[in-house]
C-alpha positions, 0 to 999 in steps of 0.5 A: 722132867716128862717127856713125850707121851700120847694123851687122849682126852675128853675134857670135861665140859667138851663133847669131843675127845681131843688127842694131844700130845704133852712135852717137856716139865709137869705143869706145876713146875714150868716156867712156861705152860704153853698151848699149841694147835696143830692139826696132828690126825686127818688130811693135814697131820704132817703139819702137826707131826712135823711141829711136834718133832721140831718142838722136841728138838727145840726142848731138848737144845734148852736142857743144855742151857741152865739159864732157859726157862722150863716149858710144858708144851701140849699139841692139841689136834685141830684136825684142821677144823675151825669150830674145833680149834675155837673148842680147843683154844677156849679150853686152853685159856679158860680151863687149862689156864695155859701161859701161852698159845702157839702154833695155827695152820690155817689163817681163818682160824688164827684170826679167830684164835687171836681175837680169843687171845685178845679177849682174855689177854693170852700171849699167842706166838702165831707159827703156821699161818700166812695171812698179814691182817694179824699183823695189820688190822687185826694186831694187838699186843698179845699176838706176835707172828714168828714166820715170815707171812705172805706180805713178806713173801709177796714183797720179795717176789715182787723185788725178784720180779723187778731183778728179772724184768730186763733178762724175762722181757715180761710185761703180763702177769695172770694170777691163780690162787684158792678162794679164801682170805690167804689167796687174795690177800697174797695176791693184793700184796704182790700188786702193792709191792709192784706198784710201790717199786714202780714196776710196769706190768699188765694183768690179763687174768685172775681166777680162784679155786675152791680149796681141795678142787681136783680138776684144774683143767678149766683155769688151765685151758684159760691160761693156754688160750691167752698166756700171759707172760708170767702165771703167779700161783698162790696155791699151797700144799695139795692144791699146788701139787694138783695144779702142777702135775695137771698143769705140766700134762698140759703143756703150760710151762713150755707156754708160760714162765710160772712162780709160787713165792710164798710156800711152793718150794716147800719140802712137801711140794718138792717131795710130793711131785718128784720128777714130775716137778718140771726143772725152770720153775721159780718157787720160795718157801719159809725155810729149805732143806738145802738153804742156807748152806750154814752149819746150823741148818745142816745139823737141823736138817740132819737131826730132824731127818735121824728123829723123823725118818723124813725131812722137815716142811716149814712148819717144823721150823715155824714151830722151832722158832716159837720154843726159841724165841720164848726161851730167848725172851725168858732169858732177857726179861727182867722180871721172869714172868709171862708179862715180861716174856711179852714185853721182851718179844718186842724188837727180840733178836734170836738165831735160827737154823733158817738164818744166812750166816751173818743175820739173826731174825728179829721181831719189828716191835711196831708190827710184831712181825718177825722179818728174816731173810727170804730166799728164791730160786729156780727147781734143779735136779737133786737126789739128795733128799729123797723122795724130792728129786728137785730142790731149789738152786740159782738162788736170789735171797732178799733182806727183810730191810729192803722189801717194800711191804716191810721196808716203812716199818722198820724205818719207823722203829729202831729194830733191836739186834739189827744195827745200820752196818747190819741192814746195810750189808743185807741191802746186798742181798739181791746183788750177791744172790747167785749162791750154790745150792 
């Protein structure tokens, strides 16, 4: 097998040189040829670098399974740019004729890539973006979403706010997030979930900032002028880091509670803020370095660190899930073809490092959305994962089978690998939520 090497290619009909990483088997001998879109250079390069490490890990694991398919994975550098991503996706589809598209961090780019996949009938496994639209009004038979989306994180967040309502005695909410599709979707999904749970609340303010905005003082001043009981944040990565730094200096966190249920608890934010991250903020993410406390997650985090010299962001496990899902679907498919894989993905259950004991990730056959446990915790001092000095603890975790934005879909389908007994077990999530870090 031919393993990792860097290439810089100028595709014949492209005016742009595209950096890419090629992993796995030769194109002519691979059972599945996969084209992934991630940023490898530019300000978002960490996401692509983490995806590459995780894909290598997943491919190495498949080498020990004689029934696993051989794969060739090409990760092309989108630089996080929309036009460049579209050009790469078209080249993968039309010139390279890959079997599967994967990845994409930005939701707007994912929506456009999904449209191209639909038009060409190319299987697309989304891994890295959060927009729920891809499994709602934009859903089609060739798209599957391999990470929790904003609908699920907002549903878990609504459950959390319901659970702590008596303890915190909260009544009012304000929201701040980015002024693009993801930032609006995550807030609307939160309000819908709160309404479906009959939670009593009042919205004081909504604020939307520009992507990459540097100075959040005007928003912080407005929140301080009339503080709500809880500030709900929809920011992520550098925007969230900047907001938390400035809000802490301004004293916002002594006047109100702060929650971010989608990405705020990811290792990127923890590592960038260090001691500047206050204890007691309520955060979550799609995967965590210290939860679940299972051997599988410890091995995954440890192996990633040994290879990369750093701890993984959640984008890494999103990419890892793609390879794992494809291999599992291939082995279960009656016909060992791309179409056989596509038909096997709906209802597929498989184990990932982020799954707690006794639970398997499963792909809802109706929405093509992965269903996973969402863990929410408070920031606590923890020096085990330098340069981060905080992790999450005081956990509450929520089964996908009880999230208000998911339960209707699950009720309407028979989800493979999730018996009624298993679903009942995971409905205990919020009740048995206080798990040590």
